[in-house]
C-alpha positions as CSV (number, residue, x, y, z in Angstrom):
1,E,148.5,297.0,148.9
2,E,150.7,295.8,151.7
3,A,154.2,294.6,150.7
4,D,156.0,291.5,151.9
5,D,159.0,291.9,154.2
6,T,160.9,294.9,152.8
7,L,163.6,295.3,155.5
8,V,165.0,292.5,157.6
9,L,167.4,293.3,160.4
10,N,168.9,290.1,161.8
11,A,171.5,289.4,164.5
12,L,172.4,285.7,164.7
13,N,174.1,286.2,168.0
14,G,174.0,289.3,170.3
15,N,171.8,292.2,170.8
16,I,170.4,294.9,168.5
17,C,170.4,298.3,170.1
18,I,168.6,301.3,168.7
19,T,169.4,304.5,170.6
20,A,168.3,308.1,170.2
21,T,170.4,309.9,172.8
22,N,168.7,313.2,172.3
23,G,165.4,312.3,170.6
24,K,162.5,310.0,170.4
25,I,162.1,306.5,168.8
26,R,158.8,306.1,167.0
27,L,157.4,302.8,165.6
28,Q,154.5,303.3,163.3
29,G,152.7,300.8,161.1
30,T,149.3,299.4,160.3
31,D,150.1,296.8,163.1
32,I,152.9,296.5,165.5
33,E,153.8,293.1,167.0
34,L,156.2,292.6,169.9
35,V,157.0,288.9,170.3
36,A,159.6,287.4,172.7
37,I,160.3,283.7,172.2
38,G,162.2,281.8,174.9
39,E,162.2,278.6,176.8
40,G,162.0,278.0,180.5
41,G,161.5,280.8,183.0
42,S,164.5,282.9,182.1
43,K,163.7,283.8,178.5
44,G,160.7,285.0,176.6
45,H,160.0,288.3,178.4
46,I,158.9,291.7,177.2
47,K,159.9,294.5,179.7
48,C,158.7,298.1,179.4
49,S,159.8,300.8,181.8
50,A,159.8,304.6,182.0
51,T,161.3,307.0,184.4
52,E,158.2,309.1,184.5
53,T,155.0,307.9,182.8
54,F,153.8,304.9,180.9
55,T,150.6,305.8,179.1
56,V,148.2,303.8,176.9
57,H,145.5,306.1,175.5
58,K,143.2,306.7,172.6
59,T,142.5,303.0,172.0
60,K,139.2,301.2,171.8
61,K,140.2,298.1,173.8
62,I,142.9,297.0,176.1
63,I,143.0,293.2,176.5
64,L,145.3,291.5,179.1
65,D,145.1,287.8,178.9
66,S,147.5,285.7,180.9
67,K,147.6,282.0,181.7
68,S,148.7,282.0,185.4
69,L,149.0,285.5,186.9
70,T,148.0,289.1,186.3
71,K,149.3,291.6,188.9
72,I,148.8,295.4,189.0
73,T,150.5,297.0,192.0
74,T,151.4,300.5,193.2
75,G,153.0,302.0,196.2
76,G,150.7,304.9,195.9
77,I,147.1,305.5,194.8
78,M,145.2,303.2,192.3
79,W,141.9,304.2,190.7
80,M,139.6,301.9,188.8
81,A,136.5,303.4,187.1
82,A,134.0,302.2,184.6
83,N,131.3,304.7,183.4
84,S,128.9,302.0,182.2
85,C,129.5,298.6,183.8
86,M,132.3,297.0,185.8
87,K,132.3,293.2,185.9
88,I,134.4,291.3,188.4
89,Y,134.3,287.5,188.4
90,S,136.4,284.9,190.3
91,S,135.9,281.6,192.0
92,I,137.2,283.3,195.2
93,I,137.2,287.0,195.9
94,R,139.4,288.1,198.8
95,G,139.7,291.6,200.0
96,V,141.2,293.1,203.1
97,T,142.3,296.6,204.2
98,D,145.6,297.6,205.6
99,A,144.1,297.5,209.1
100,V,144.8,293.8,209.2
101,A,148.5,294.7,209.6
102,I,147.7,295.6,213.3
103,K,144.7,293.3,214.0
104,D,144.3,290.2,211.9
105,A,140.9,289.5,210.2
106,K,138.9,286.3,210.5
107,N,140.1,285.1,207.1
108,G,143.8,285.5,207.8
109,G,144.3,288.8,206.1
110,K,147.5,289.6,207.9
111,I,149.4,287.1,205.6
112,F,147.7,288.6,202.6
113,N,148.8,292.1,203.8
114,K,152.4,291.0,204.2
115,E,152.5,289.4,200.7
116,N,151.1,292.5,199.0
117,N,153.0,295.2,200.8
118,Q,156.1,294.5,198.8
119,V,155.9,296.5,195.6
């Protein structure tokens, strides 16, 4: 039987820092929720970063659902693969290669290239 809130850690003002200088920090539970609540464009963000690798594995589903923008970028190589079916849907699909940096395409791909070559 799951218990109600057993431990509450609350900071009315200021940050809560958990640091393991020479070790790992593990969060484990039946469910883990990360929620950032803020108003305007300057608050309400969750930021994850790693100096080497950010890995999501051994999960049945990964669902990314955003209201205005989803962007995945890399300065290197990107692979997308689906072993059964890959579905892509959009009202407009626009694709260009890096060749438009030298000679523009009919659909104005040079601007698209300039916007997306800033990782």
